[in-house]
C-alpha positions as CSV (number, residue, x, y, z in Angstrom):
1,M,38.6,21.6,-16.1
2,R,40.4,25.0,-16.0
3,T,37.5,26.8,-17.7
4,W,34.9,26.0,-15.0
5,L,37.5,26.6,-12.2
6,T,38.3,30.0,-13.7
7,K,34.5,30.7,-13.8
8,L,34.3,29.6,-10.2
9,F,37.1,32.1,-9.3
10,W,35.2,34.9,-11.0
11,A,31.9,33.9,-9.4
12,L,33.6,34.0,-6.0
13,T,35.1,37.4,-6.9
14,A,31.6,38.6,-7.6
15,A,30.3,37.1,-4.4
16,Y,33.1,38.9,-2.5
17,A,32.1,42.2,-4.1
18,A,28.5,41.6,-3.0
19,V,29.6,40.7,0.6
20,V,31.7,43.9,0.7
21,A,28.7,46.0,-0.6
22,W,26.5,44.3,2.1
23,S,29.0,45.1,4.8
24,A,29.1,48.8,3.7
25,L,25.4,48.9,4.5
26,V,25.4,47.1,7.8
27,L,28.6,48.0,9.5
28,P,28.4,50.5,12.4
29,E,30.4,53.7,12.2
30,R,33.1,52.3,14.5
31,V,34.6,49.1,13.3
32,P,37.2,46.8,14.8
33,M,40.1,46.6,12.3
34,H,42.7,44.3,13.9
35,W,42.7,41.7,16.6
36,S,45.7,40.4,18.6
37,G,45.7,36.8,19.8
38,T,43.0,36.0,22.4
39,A,42.5,39.7,23.2
40,G,39.8,41.8,21.7
41,P,40.5,44.3,18.9
42,D,43.6,46.4,19.3
43,R,42.8,48.8,16.5
44,W,39.5,50.5,15.5
45,G,38.6,52.4,12.4
46,S,35.6,53.9,10.6
47,R,33.1,52.1,8.4
48,T,34.6,53.9,5.4
49,E,38.1,52.7,6.3
50,A,36.9,49.2,6.8
51,V,35.0,49.1,3.4
52,I,38.0,50.6,1.6
53,M,40.3,48.0,3.2
54,L,37.9,45.1,2.3
55,A,37.5,46.4,-1.2
56,A,41.2,46.8,-1.7
57,L,41.8,43.2,-0.4
58,G,39.4,41.9,-3.1
59,V,40.8,44.0,-5.9
60,I,44.4,42.9,-5.1
61,I,43.5,39.2,-5.0
62,A,41.4,39.5,-8.1
63,A,44.1,41.4,-9.9
64,I,46.8,39.0,-9.1
65,F,44.9,35.8,-9.9
66,G,42.8,37.3,-12.7
67,T,45.9,38.6,-14.5
68,L,47.7,35.3,-14.3
69,L,44.6,33.4,-15.4
70,V,44.5,35.6,-18.5
71,V,48.2,35.6,-19.2
72,I,49.0,31.9,-18.7
73,P,46.8,30.5,-21.4
74,R,48.3,33.0,-23.9
75,S,51.9,32.2,-22.9
76,R,54.2,30.2,-25.1
77,S,56.8,29.6,-22.5
78,L,57.3,28.5,-18.9
79,T,60.6,30.4,-18.4
80,W,59.0,32.8,-15.9
81,V,57.1,30.0,-14.0
82,N,58.8,28.0,-11.3
83,I,57.7,24.3,-11.5
84,P,59.3,21.0,-10.7
85,N,60.9,19.2,-13.6
86,K,60.8,22.3,-15.7
87,D,63.1,21.0,-18.4
88,Y,60.7,18.2,-19.1
89,W,57.5,20.3,-19.0
90,Q,58.8,23.1,-21.2
91,R,59.6,20.8,-24.1
92,P,57.4,21.6,-27.1
93,E,55.5,18.3,-26.9
94,H,54.6,18.9,-23.2
95,L,54.2,22.7,-23.1
96,A,50.5,22.9,-23.9
97,R,49.7,20.5,-21.1
98,A,52.0,22.2,-18.7
99,L,50.4,25.6,-19.4
100,D,47.0,24.1,-18.9
101,M,48.2,22.6,-15.6
102,V,49.6,25.9,-14.4
103,G,46.3,27.6,-15.3
104,T,44.3,25.0,-13.4
105,D,46.6,25.2,-10.4
106,L,46.2,29.0,-10.3
107,A,42.4,28.8,-10.7
108,I,42.2,26.3,-7.8
109,I,44.4,28.3,-5.5
110,G,42.7,31.6,-6.6
111,A,39.2,30.1,-6.0
112,L,40.2,28.8,-2.6
113,T,41.7,32.1,-1.6
114,M,38.7,34.1,-2.8
115,A,36.3,31.7,-1.0
116,M,38.3,32.2,2.2
117,I,38.4,36.0,2.0
118,C,34.6,36.0,1.5
119,A,34.6,35.2,5.2
120,V,36.5,38.4,6.2
121,P,33.7,41.0,5.7
122,V,31.2,38.6,7.3
123,S,33.5,38.1,10.3
124,T,34.1,41.8,10.6
125,V,30.4,42.6,10.5
126,E,29.7,40.0,13.1
127,A,32.5,41.2,15.4
128,A,31.5,44.9,15.0
129,N,28.0,44.0,16.2
130,R,29.2,42.1,19.3
131,P,29.4,43.9,22.7
132,D,33.1,42.8,23.1
133,A,33.9,43.1,19.4
134,S,35.4,39.6,19.4
135,L,35.8,37.6,16.3
136,P,33.2,34.9,15.8
137,G,34.4,31.4,16.7
138,W,34.2,30.1,13.1
139,T,36.8,32.7,11.9
140,L,40.0,30.8,12.9
141,P,38.7,27.4,11.6
142,V,38.0,29.0,8.2
143,I,41.5,30.4,8.0
144,I,43.2,27.2,9.2
145,G,41.0,25.2,6.8
146,W,42.2,27.4,3.9
147,L,45.8,27.0,5.0
148,V,45.5,23.2,5.2
149,L,43.7,23.0,1.8
150,V,46.2,25.3,0.0
151,T,49.3,23.7,1.7
152,G,48.0,20.2,0.9
153,Y,47.3,21.1,-2.7
154,L,50.8,22.7,-3.0
155,I,52.4,19.6,-1.6
156,W,50.5,17.4,-4.0
157,M,51.5,19.6,-6.9
158,V,55.2,19.3,-6.1
159,A,55.1,15.6,-5.1
160,V,52.7,14.1,-7.6
161,R,51.2,16.5,-10.2
162,W,54.4,17.9,-11.7
163,R,56.5,14.7,-11.6
164,V,57.7,13.2,-14.8
165,P,55.7,10.1,-15.9
166,R,57.3,6.8,-14.9
167,D,57.5,5.6,-18.5
168,V,59.7,8.5,-19.6
169,P,63.3,7.2,-20.0
170,G,66.2,9.4,-19.0
171,P,67.3,11.5,-16.1
172,H,63.8,12.9,-15.6
173,A,62.1,9.6,-14.9
174,T,60.5,9.2,-11.5
175,R,62.2,6.4,-9.5
C-alpha cells in the first residue's frame, strides 16, 4: 500500500509544480499575499514574490516528506521516531511491519498535505483577479477539510493503528 501512496504523493507534488507554473503565467503583477480574518488582503506583493513563495512552499513540503519517505524504508531502527507502544514495535520481529506502517502514515499525511496546498496557488490566482481581492469561498472549507482529515487520521493512528494486538500477553496488551 505504501508504494502507491508514495507515488500519489509524488504525483501530487508534480501537480503542485504544474499549478505554480500556471499561476506564474496568469497572476497579475500585483498579488494579494496575506489575508486577515474577514477583511480583505492586508499585504500585497509582486507576481515574482508570489511565485517564489508558492514554489518555496512546495519545495519545503516535498523535501520534508520526500526525505522521510526515502529514509524510513532504509532505516533499521525506530529510535528517532515517536510512536505509541514503541517498545513493542521496535522488537526485531515487529520492526519491518512498524517501519512499513510509519512509511504508510507519512505517505498518507504527505499526500493529504500536498493535495491541500495545491489549492493555494489556485486560490491566490482567483483572489488576485477579483475586484476586492477576497479569497474564494471554497478556500476555508478546503483548509478545514484538510485539518479534519489529518487530525482524524492522527487520532486513529494513536488510538487504533499503533496499539499492541489484544492477543499479545504482557504489559503491552490492550485491555
